[in-house]
C-alpha positions in Angstrom: 26.8 267.1 160.7 23.1 267.3 159.8 22.2 265.7 156.6 21.7 268.0 153.6 18.5 267.8 151.5 18.5 267.9 147.8 14.8 268.6 147.0 15.5 268.9 143.3 16.5 265.2 143.1 14.0 264.2 145.7 16.3 262.4 148.2 18.5 263.1 151.2 22.3 263.2 150.9 24.5 263.3 153.9 27.6 265.5 154.1 29.7 262.3 154.1 28.5 261.6 150.5 28.3 265.2 149.3 31.7 265.1 147.7 30.7 261.9 145.9 27.6 263.6 144.5 29.5 266.6 143.2 32.2 264.3 141.7 29.4 262.4 139.9 27.7 265.6 138.8 30.9 267.3 137.5 33.5 264.7 136.6 31.8 261.4 135.7 32.4 261.0 132.0 29.4 258.6 131.4 26.4 259.8 133.4 24.9 262.5 135.6 22.4 262.5 138.5 18.8 263.3 137.5 18.9 261.9 134.0 16.5 259.1 135.1 14.2 261.3 137.1 10.4 260.9 136.3 10.1 264.7 136.5 10.7 266.2 133.0 11.7 269.6 134.6 14.6 267.7 136.3 15.3 265.1 133.6 15.7 267.4 130.6 18.1 269.9 132.2 20.1 267.0 133.7 20.2 265.3 130.3 21.4 268.5 128.6 24.0 268.9 131.2 25.1 265.3 130.8 25.5 265.7 127.0 27.6 268.9 127.5 29.7 267.3 130.3 30.4 264.1 128.4 31.4 266.0 125.3 33.7 268.4 127.2 35.4 265.5 129.1 35.8 263.4 125.9 39.4 264.5 125.4 42.2 266.4 127.2 42.6 268.7 124.2 39.2 270.2 124.9 40.9 272.5 127.4 41.6 274.6 124.4 37.9 275.3 124.0 38.6 278.4 126.1 39.9 280.0 122.8 36.5 279.6 121.1 34.8 282.7 122.6 38.0 284.7 122.4 38.4 283.8 118.7 34.8 284.8 117.9 35.1 288.1 119.9 38.4 288.9 118.1 36.6 288.5 114.8 33.5 290.5 115.8 35.6 293.3 117.2 38.0 293.2 114.3 41.2 292.8 116.3 44.5 292.6 114.4 44.7 289.9 111.7 47.4 288.0 113.5 45.3 287.8 116.7 42.1 286.8 114.8 43.9 284.1 112.9 45.8 282.7 115.9 42.8 282.6 118.3 40.5 281.0 115.8 43.3 278.6 114.7 43.6 277.4 118.3 39.8 277.3 118.7 39.3 275.0 115.8 41.7 272.3 117.2 39.4 271.2 120.1 36.3 271.7 118.0 37.7 269.2 115.5 38.3 266.8 118.5 34.7 267.2 119.6 33.5 266.6 116.0 35.5 263.5 115.9 34.1 262.3 119.2 30.5 262.8 118.1 31.1 261.1 114.8 32.6 258.0 116.6 29.5 258.0 119.0 27.2 257.8 116.0 29.4 255.3 114.0 29.5 252.8 116.9 25.7 252.6 116.9 25.3 252.1 113.1 27.3 248.9 112.6 30.5 248.3 110.6 29.2 249.3 107.1 27.2 252.4 107.9 29.6 253.4 110.7 32.5 253.3 108.2 30.5 255.5 105.8 29.8 258.0 108.5 33.4 258.1 109.5 34.3 258.6 105.8 31.9 261.5 105.5 32.7 263.4 108.7 36.4 262.4 109.1 37.5 265.4 107.1 34.7 267.7 108.1 36.9 270.5 109.4 39.0 270.7 106.3 35.7 270.7 104.2 34.1 273.5 106.3 37.2 275.7 106.1 37.6 275.0 102.4 34.0 275.8 101.6 34.3 279.1 103.5 37.5 279.9 101.7 36.0 278.9 98.3 33.0 281.2 98.8 35.5 284.0 99.6 37.4 283.3 96.4 40.5 282.1 98.2 41.1 279.3 95.6 44.8 279.1 96.3 44.1 278.5 100.1 41.5 275.8 99.2 43.9 273.9 96.9 46.8 274.2 99.3 44.6 272.9 102.2 43.5 269.9 100.2 47.0 269.0 99.2 48.3 269.7 102.7 45.7 267.5 104.2 46.7 264.6 102.0 50.4 265.2 102.7 50.0 265.5 106.4 48.1 262.2 106.5 50.5 260.4 104.2 53.7 261.7 105.6 53.2 263.3 109.1 50.5 261.0 110.5 51.8 257.8 108.9 55.4 258.7 109.7 54.6 259.3 113.3 52.6 256.0 113.5 55.5 254.0 111.9 58.1 255.8 114.1 56.3 255.5 117.5 54.9 252.0 116.7 58.3 250.8 115.5 60.1 252.1 118.6 57.5 250.7 121.1 57.3 247.4 119.3 61.0 247.2 118.2 61.8 243.7 119.4 60.0 240.4 119.8 60.0 238.1 122.9 63.5 236.8 121.9 64.9 240.3 121.6 65.2 240.2 117.8 64.3 243.2 115.8 60.8 243.0 114.4 58.4 244.9 112.0 54.7 245.8 112.5 52.4 244.5 109.9 49.0 245.5 108.4 46.7 244.2 105.8 48.5 243.9 102.4 45.2 244.2 100.6 44.6 247.6 102.1 48.1 248.7 101.2 47.9 247.6 97.6 44.4 249.1 97.0 45.1 252.4 98.7 48.5 252.7 96.9 46.7 252.3 93.5 44.1 254.9 94.5 46.8 257.4 95.6 48.7 256.9 92.4 45.4 257.7 90.5 44.9 260.8 92.5 48.5 261.9 91.8 47.8 261.4 88.1 44.7 263.5 88.3 46.8 266.5 89.5 49.7 266.0 87.2 47.6 265.9 84.0 46.1 269.4 84.4 49.5 270.9 85.2 51.0 269.1 82.2 48.1 270.2 79.9 48.5 273.8 81.1 52.2 273.7 80.3 51.9 272.4 76.7 48.9 274.5 75.5 49.9 277.4 73.3 46.8 279.5 73.6 45.8 282.7 75.2 45.4 282.6 79.0 41.6 282.7 78.8 41.5 279.7 76.5 44.0 277.8 78.7 41.9 278.4 81.8 38.7 277.3 80.0 40.4 274.0 78.9 41.7 273.4 82.4 38.2 274.0 83.9 36.7 271.5 81.5 39.3 268.9 82.3 39.1 269.5 86.0 35.3 269.2 86.2 35.2 266.1 84.0 38.0 264.5 86.2 36.1 265.5 89.4 33.0 263.6 88.2 35.1 260.5 87.4 36.9 260.6 90.8 33.7 260.9 92.7 32.4 257.8 90.8 35.6 255.9 91.6 35.3 256.9 95.3 31.8 255.5 95.4 33.0 252.3 93.7 35.9 252.1 96.2 33.4 252.3 99.2 31.3 249.5 97.6 34.4 247.4 97.0 35.8 247.9 100.6 32.5 247.7 102.5 30.6 245.1 100.6 32.1 242.9 97.9 35.7 242.6 99.1 35.5 243.2 102.8 37.8 240.3 103.6 40.7 242.0 101.8 40.6 244.9 104.3 40.3 242.7 107.5 43.3 242.9 109.9 45.7 240.1 109.4 46.6 239.9 113.2 43.2 240.5 114.7 43.6 237.6 117.1 46.3 239.4 119.1 43.9 241.3 121.2 42.7 243.1 118.1 39.2 243.5 119.5 40.4 246.2 121.9 39.0 248.9 119.8 35.6 247.5 120.2 35.6 247.8 124.0 34.4 251.4 123.8 30.7 251.7 124.3 28.8 254.8 123.1 28.0 257.3 125.8 25.8 259.6 123.8 22.5 258.6 122.2 22.3 259.1 118.4 20.1 262.2 118.6 22.5 263.7 121.2 25.5 263.0 119.1 23.8 264.5 116.1 22.9 267.6 118.0 26.6 267.9 119.1 27.6 267.5 115.4 25.3 270.3 114.2 26.2 272.7 117.0 30.0 272.2 116.6 29.7 272.4 112.8 28.1 275.8 113.1 30.7 277.1 115.6 33.5 275.8 113.3 31.9 277.6 110.4 32.0 280.9 112.4 35.6 280.4 113.5 36.7 279.4 110.0 35.0 282.4 108.5 37.0 284.8 110.7 40.2 282.8 110.2 39.9 282.9 106.4 39.0 286.6 106.4 42.3 287.3 108.2 44.5 285.4 105.8 44.9 288.2 103.2 46.1 290.7 105.8 48.6 288.2 107.2 50.0 287.4 103.7 50.2 291.2 102.9 52.6 291.5 105.8 55.1 289.4 103.8 55.9 287.1 106.7 54.0 284.0 105.5 52.5 282.7 102.2 49.0 281.6 101.5 50.4 278.3 100.3 52.1 277.6 103.7 49.0 278.5 105.6 46.9 276.1 103.5 49.4 273.4 103.1 50.8 273.2 106.6 48.8 275.1 109.2 45.1 274.3 108.2 45.6 270.5 107.9 47.3 270.4 111.4 44.2 272.1 112.8 41.7 269.8 111.1 43.6 266.6 111.8 45.0 267.1 115.3 42.5 264.7 117.0 43.0 262.0 114.3 46.8 262.4 114.5 46.8 261.6 118.2 44.3 258.7 117.8 46.4 257.1 115.0 49.6 257.3 117.0 48.0 255.8 120.1 46.7 252.8 118.3 50.0 252.3 116.4 51.8 252.2 119.8 49.3 249.5 120.8 50.4 247.5 117.6 47.0 248.0 115.9 48.5 249.1 112.6 45.4 248.3 110.5 43.4 250.9 112.5 46.3 253.4 112.3 46.5 252.9 108.5 42.8 253.3 108.2 43.1 256.8 109.7 46.1 257.9 107.8 45.7 256.5 104.2 41.9 256.2 104.5 41.7 260.0 105.2 44.0 260.8 102.4 41.9 258.9 99.9 38.8 260.7 101.1 40.4 264.0 100.5 41.8 263.1 97.1 38.8 261.2 95.7 35.9 262.8 97.5 36.5 266.2 99.1 38.7 267.8 96.4 36.4 266.7 93.5 33.4 267.8 95.5 34.9 271.3 96.0 35.5 271.5 92.2 31.9 270.7 91.6 30.8 273.2 94.3 33.0 275.9 92.7 31.2 275.1 89.4 27.8 275.5 91.1 28.6 278.9 92.8 30.7 280.4 90.0 34.2 280.0 91.4 36.9 278.6 89.0 38.1 275.9 91.4 40.3 273.5 89.3 42.7 270.6 89.8 45.5 272.7 88.3 47.8 273.1 91.3 51.1 275.0 91.2 54.0 273.2 89.5 56.0 272.9 92.8 53.0 271.7 94.8 52.2 269.0 92.1 55.8 267.8 92.1 55.9 267.6 95.9 52.7 265.6 96.0 53.8 263.2 93.2 57.1 262.5 94.9 55.4 262.0 98.3 53.0 259.5 96.8 55.9 257.7 95.1 57.8 257.4 98.4 54.7 256.2 100.3 53.9 253.6 97.7 57.3 252.0 98.0 57.1 252.3 101.8 53.8 250.5 102.5 53.3 248.1 99.6 54.9 245.2 101.4 52.3 245.5 104.3 55.1 246.0 106.9 56.5 249.0 108.7 59.4 250.0 111.1 60.7 253.1 112.8 63.2 253.8 110.1 60.5 254.1 107.4 58.6 256.3 109.8 61.6 258.6 110.2 62.0 258.7 106.4 58.3 259.9 105.9 58.6 262.5 108.7 61.9 263.7 107.2 60.3 264.2 103.8 57.3 266.1 105.3 59.7 268.5 107.2 61.7 269.1 103.9 58.4 269.9 102.1 57.2 272.2 104.9 60.7 273.9 105.0 60.5 274.5 101.2 57.1 276.3 101.5 58.2 278.2 104.5 61.4 279.4 102.8 59.5 280.6 99.7 58.5 284.3 99.8 54.8 285.1 100.3 52.9 284.2 97.2 56.1 283.6 95.2 54.7 280.2 94.2 51.3 281.4 93.0 52.3 281.7 89.4 48.9 280.8 88.1 47.1 283.9 86.6 43.6 284.5 87.7 40.6 284.3 85.5 39.2 287.7 84.6 36.2 288.5 86.8 37.2 286.2 89.6 39.4 286.7 92.7 41.9 284.0 93.1 
């Protein structure tokens, strides 16, 4: 056959190599033809296409991006609440994966310290975006439930899956004896202490509310003062924890078994440049905000049907959306016996939510006039405290096995079942503050 000419790229490609050209153009996850062209009219469109393609091919879960336009259209055309919620729920899952990918691309170029800080900042971006949208709409119960649910899903669901899958795949040593996986004991001890602190910060407002013998308005005013003061202290402690872990006591958090092929997670080289990754972050954040807005607006109508409670939506469904990509990553590295990395995703993310995101939302509520507090429902507080208690006893020895993973998963399912079994809004016994919608 006669050779084909590609005048745009300035060279001749035979039919024999045509399939290779299209494969490179459409399916190569690292580069695209034309990105090194001296002609800016070729280079910039090729570069834009390369960024888009690399982002879309970053994860198999991105196939769910097809739900993004449908979710936005459903919200704009005001379809039924169930359709709006479901489509935008499914749309946010791959958007969270793209956000995680762009964050990793930036973090790899910034070095260990700054990279860790970027991951800490953007690791829970989806929950933060959804919560900010819900807080502005006055859905304080949804915000509180999503924060608590995110912590529980990381502590019980993610860590339980990591322990279970990692324990099953690495059950025996070379001699056939049963063995346990290990992770940094310094990480376990420090993070357990911080989770106990965060548990206390939720128990105290609930306890104070129960013992105060005042009018409802005075009770709420006292709880607001306590919550806002506690939020400031927790934010300070989180900054101190970052300085402790990333600067003064870095060795405490280093993997104990890094010599066993532990450098595998460093093999990945960034594909996107820092500006490209930042652009992806901005665009995806804006799209998530739109989808989250429509999803939150549909919650009241769904709850009014009596089929599901706000607490279950916030505690179980929203955290699954925001953490889907991280859940898969943590389980994969646990199977590869890189438990320090898996623990960093699971417990590290929980600490960020408890000591950074939740206090920041309390302060944001203060700034915009929404009475966001740390006074969660009595049942939610008990469930959280018991979960932290179980996790502390499970991880404090720096070892894990599949039985411990099954225990954590079992507790998560029990908690989810309890909230599913409760009638819609039956647990929201907290009266609202006059003048605010809660």
